[in-house]
N, C-alpha and C positions, 0 to 999 in steps of 0.2 A: 533203351534197355540194354548195357554190357553182357558180352557174352566171350569170355575167354576161352577161344577156342584150342589155342597151343600155346605153352608157356616150356620152351624144353632151354635148360642151360649146362651145357656142358664144364667140366672143370679146368681151369686153367683158361678161360674165354676161347678154346677152342675153335666153338662154334658158338654162336647164343644168335636164337631164332625167338621171335613174340611172331604169333600170329596173333591178331586183336579184330573180333566182327561186333562191329554195333551198330546194330539193325537200322536199316537209313543214313550211318553216316557211312562207315570208313571198313574197307579189310584190307589189312598191310603183312606184308611177313620181310623180316629183314636178318639178312645174313651181313655176319663180319667173318667171317674166311681169313682173307685174304690183309689184315692188318698184324699187323706185328706184336708181341705179347704186350708194350707197352702201351702202345696204340688203344690195343683193347680196354687196360685197367683204365688210362685216361679217357675215353671214349667211348667204347660198348655199354658200359655199366649207365653211367647217367641217363644216356641216352632213350636206352631199353625202359627205364624205371622210370623218369620220367614221364615217356609214353604211356606208359601203363598209367601210374598214380593219379596224369593227371587230365587221363579223360576216364574222369568219376562226373556223371554228366551233375548228377544233383548236386555235389561240390559245386562243380561250375557254374550252376543258375541261382545259389543260394548269394544273394548283393546283402550289401553293407552286413559284412559280419562283425564283429563285438570281439574283437581279440583281447590276447592276453599273450606277453611272452614268459615263459619260464624260462629263466639261467640257475641250470641245475650243478651244485656241488664243484663251481669255480674253483678248487682250493690247494691249495699249498700239496696236499702229498701228490698229486699229479701235475707240477709244474715243477719241484722241486728234485733236481737229478738225479739226489739218492736216495728218493722215494722208490720201491718196491712197486710201488704204480705208477710210477713218472711217464708219461706223453710225450716222446719226442718231438711233436708236434704241434705244441701246444702251443706256440708265441703265435702261429698263424691261426690255428683255431680261437684262442683269446682275442684276436685282432678281430676276427669275423662276429665274433661275439659281442664285443663294444661295438662294431659295425650297425650289427642287429637293435642292442641298446638303444643308441643316438636316433635312429629311424624310429623306433616306434616310442621315444621319448618327442620328437618333434610330433609326431602325429597325436600326442595327448594318449597313447594306449598304458594301460595298464601292465610296467614290470614287478614283477615276483622272483624274489633271488634266492635260492634255496639252499641249504648247509645241510650238510650229514653230518652227525654230531652223534656219541654214545658216552652213556654215563662212565666217568672212568673205573668205576666197577665191574663193567660191564653185565649189570643187571638189566638193562632195556635191548641185548644185545637177540633175543632170541634164537631163529634160524641163520641167522645172517652170516656168521663164520664158521659153519659147520664145514667149507671144502676147504675152509683156509689156515690151517695150522693151528696150535693147539688156542684153548681163549684167553689164556693171558698174554696172548700175540697180536691180538687184535689192533684194529686201527679205528681211526678216526677218534680217539677218546678227547673229552675234554678237557680245556687245558692245554691243549698239546701245540706244536705251531703248525704242523700238515692239517688243521682243521678251519686253520682262517682263511679268507679269502687271498685268491692270489694278487699279488702287491700291482698286475697289469689290468685289472680287471677293471671297469667304468661301473662306479658306482654312482646312483641318480640322489639327488637328493632327498631327503625322506624316504630311503628305499624301505618297500616293505619287505622285508627278510623272514622265512621261515624255516622253522628245523627240524628236522626229517631224521629216522633212524630206521628204514627198510628202504629197498630197490625204489620202490612209486614214491612220487613227492606227494598222494592223496593221502596214503595211510599214518594213521595219525597225527596229522598236521589238519590246518588251518586252511588249506588250499581251496578248497571247492566252498568253502563260505563266500572266502576271495573273491569268486570266481564269479558266483551268484550276485553277491553285492553291485558287482559290479555292471551283468546282466550282460556277463563274457558269455559266447558259443563255441569261440575257436580259441585253441590255444597254439602257440609257435614254441616247439622245443628245440632249444641249443644247450650244449654245457658237457658233463662228463660224467659215469664213460657211456659211450653208445650204444654198447650191448648191457648193461645192467637199468643202470636208473633214468637214463635217459628212455629207452628203449620201453623196459615199465613202467613209465609216467605215461608213455606214448599210449603204453595198450590199454591202461586205468582208464587214460583220457575217455578213450573210444569209447569204454563200458559203460562210461557215465553220461555218456551223450553227447559229446561236447566232438567238433571236430579241428580234426590235427594234421597241425602241420608240423613236418618233420626236416630241420636244415643238416642232412647229412657233414657237411664240411666244417659246421661248428658245432661236430661235436668231435668230441675223442677218446681214447684211449691207450692203453698201452699194450705194446705188443705182445705175443704169445710168442712164443715156440712155433705155431703151425699158421700164423697169421699175423700180417701187419696191419699198421692201423687203417689202412687203405682201405685192404678186402674185410677188416671187419665193418670198418662203413656201410659198404657193397653187400655182405650179407643181411646187416643186420634192416637195411633199406630195403633188400630186397624183400621179405620176408615181410616188412611193414606196408610196404607194396599193396599187397594184395588184397587188404580187404582194412586196414587200421588209419593210413597214414596215406597224405600225399609229401611225396618228396622232393624236397629242392636241394641242389647245392646253391651256394651263399650267392656267386653272382644272377642267378637266374631272377633268385628270391628279391635279392635285388632292386633287380629293372621293373618285377612287378609289382612290388611293394607299393 
């Protein structure tokens, strides 16, 4: 049984301290006070979070997981430079997503592509755009170029594609039916946006009793005034690792897959 004794995280990674007590297993304290700012961003975060999330005994002891890859919203709205939701790191993100698709395809695991789209009249938007300006200016309208898949996304033959109009890929879609029909117990998440549709889908999957794998650097998000894309990934992964999902970076996941 895990006992997370201390988790202290100070801004800008000035000091990051974790004590993880696993009864009968280990006790570990990690300090990263002497690293440069860049080293903290590059190293401290993933070290700490991967240590926390991958020491889940129930998850580690589960054998023969039945996995499905959820490829969420890899659409032009995030990859075209003129878009207000443009993600500057999208090329590397899509490259990693394609790597995951190829790996799952080789193993014969299900791959589900998810696309966010709304009726042109906005009648199905609900509360989606309450914080995004005038409703007539909403994004993801059906028939627009911005809702199409990015040209570099690898689409497998006979791809399973579902359409959603909420952050979670489960709400109002056939996703859970597809997972149950394939006896899936574990979903692996990649795509856009890290802090909205990917995070919401991870939380929803957990609450529906699926195991969740979140490939942090295979997700993307547009920068805000206060956080760049790397920081957004870090914050979301830190929150999810506490009780929702195992967190991986692409390289580590590829080695273990």
